[in-house]
N, C-alpha and C positions, 0 to 999 in steps of 0.2 A: 382251416382250424379257427382262424380269427373271425370268420363269418359266423361260425356256430356260437362263439362267445357272445357276439353282439345280437344274435337272434332273440335272446331273452328280453331285449328291450323293444322288440317289434310288437305292435298291438295284435293280439290274437284275432283270428277271423273264424267265423262260422257261417258257411254258405256265402262267403265273401262279404259278410257283415262284420264290421269292427265291434268287438266286445268290450271296448273300453268304457262304454256307458254302463254296462252291467257291473264292471269292475269298480266303477265309481259309486254306484247307487246301492249295490248289495251289502257292503259292510255296515251301512246304517241300520240294517235289520238285526245286526248282532248286539246292538245296545239295548239294555232292558228299558222297557217303557214304564213310566210312573203308574202306580196303581191307585185305586181309590181308598185303600186301607189307611188307617191312621198310622200304622207302623210299617215302614218299608223294609224290604229285604236287604241283605248285606250288599249286594251288587249296586243297587240304587243308592244306598247310603254312601258307599265308597265313591261312586261316580259323582254324586252331588258334592261331597266334600272336596274332591280334587278340582272340580270345576270352580267351586267357590274360592279355593285357595289360589288357583291360577288367576282368576278374574281380579281378586283383591290385589295380588302382587302386581299385575299388569296395569291396573287402572289407578294405583296409588299416586303416581307422578302427574296424572292428568287432572284437569279441572272438571267441573260438572258437565260441560259440553261434551267432553270426551267419553263420559260414561254412557252416552247413547250407543257407543260402538261395542259395548260389553258383549251383546249377543253375537255380533259379527265375529269378534275375536275368539270367543269361546267356541263357536261352531267351526271356525276355520282351524283352530287348534285340534279339536277332536277329529276333524276330517283328515288333516295331514298326518296326525299320529296313527290313525287307523290305516291309511293308505301305506305309510312307510312300514308299519309293523307287519301287516298282512303280506307285503311284498317279500318278506324274509322267509315265508313258508315255501316249501318245495312245490314246484309245478304251479306257481302263481304268477300273476302279472302285476307290476308296480306302476300304476298310472303316473305317479309323481316323478318317475324317471324320464317322462316326456316333457321336453322344454315347452312345447305348445301349451300343455295344461298348466304348468307353473306360471308361464307368462300370462295366461288367461286369468289367473288368480291375482298376480302381482300388479299388472297394469291398471285394471279398474280400481282396485283398492288404493293404490298410490295416487292415481288421478283424483280420486275422491278427496283424499287429504289435501291435495294441492288446490282443488276447487274451493274447498271449505276455507282455506287460508286466504285465497284471493277474494273470496266473497265477504268474509267477516273482518279481516284485517289486512288489506292489500299492502299497506305501507310496511308493516312488520314482515310480511312474507317476502316482499321484494327486497327488503333490507338484508335478508340472508344471503343475497347474491353479492353483496359488497360489505366486507367486514369493516368495522369502525376503525378509523385511524389509518386507512390505506393511503400510501403516497399517491399523488395525482397521476404520476407516470404509469402506475400499475393498475389504475382503475379499469381501463378497457380490457386488459388481459385477464384480470381477476373476474370481471363480470362474465366473460366468455367461459372461463374455467369453471366457475360455480354453476353456470347454466348447463354446461355439459354434464357436470357431476349430478345435477338435479335430474336430468333426463336419463342418466345411467342407472339411477336407483332401482327402478323396476327390473331392468335387465340383470342387475347384480342379484336381486332377490331370486329371480327364476333360475339363473345360471348356478348360483350357489347351491340351491336345493338339488337341482338336477345333477351337478357334478359330484357332490358328496355321495348321493345315493348310487349313481352309476359306478363310481370308483369302488365303492364297497361291494356291490354285487359282482363286479368283474373280479375283484380280488378273492372273494369267496369261491367263485366258480373255478378260478385258476388253482387255488389250493385244494379244492375238492377233486379236481382232475388229477392233481399230483398225488393225492392220497390213493385214488383208484389205480393209477398206473404203478405206484410203488408198492402196493399191497402184495403183489405176487413176486416182486423181485427183492425188495428189502423191507420185510415186515417191521423191523425196529424203526427204521426211518419213517415208514408210513404211519406208525403209531405216534411218533413224535410230531409228524405233520398234522395228524388228526387232532392232537392236543392244541396245536397252534390254530387250527381251523375252529375249534370250539371257542377258544379265547377271542378269535376274530369275530365270531358270530355274536358273542356277548357285547363286543365293542360296537358292532353294527346296530344292535338293539339300542344301545345308548345313543349312537349317532342318529338313528331314526327319530328318537324323541327330542334330542337336542336341536336338530335341524328344524323340526316343526316349531319348537319354541322360539328359535332365533328368527324364523320367518315372521311370526306374529309379533315378536318383540320389536323388530325393526319397523314394522308397520305402525306400531304404537308410538315409536319415537318420531316417525315422520308426522303422525297426527299431532304429537305434542308440540312440534315446531310450528304448526299452523293454527293452533287454537290458543 
């Protein structure tokens, strides 16, 4: 029984070929493409407004150097929200429940922020490893602790996204299984459980959007420290 619950997180195969690449690339086709007309349709207008609002809010604390990352952050936000939301549909696969994919996104972007800091302002970047006013006896220990926390950041990004989505999918499947089993034995309890399932689904929709925003927001904070 437990194996069947976790089967939903296995990458689907077709003729022994993993379909995760199609699952990653296909959702981009769902977004409307800009037209050459002077007046856009409602979908493009809403999409442009949301991207502009998100970009303005995210890049406000950053200086001009950080504004070069606007396209990266906006594209990553759209990608993560699309993956997370489509994964809530029945008979679909969620690539962002794979730790390998999330780490492949987190490590290069985190490493890019660190390299920028070491290149442009190495003194300030290395100064984050030792807080000002630290007693001399605690200097070696704090340097080690801050260095470890620095290298744990990409792991925390990937694990946070993976764990939240995996836990939500498992909980939805467990409650849906309970509704199916109880429908024939206790219809009233099954109806109450179905209501809980509906509320949980709404919560997971919010979690899917919030986790994508948190992922990009933390990357912007890491960038802010290094520029």
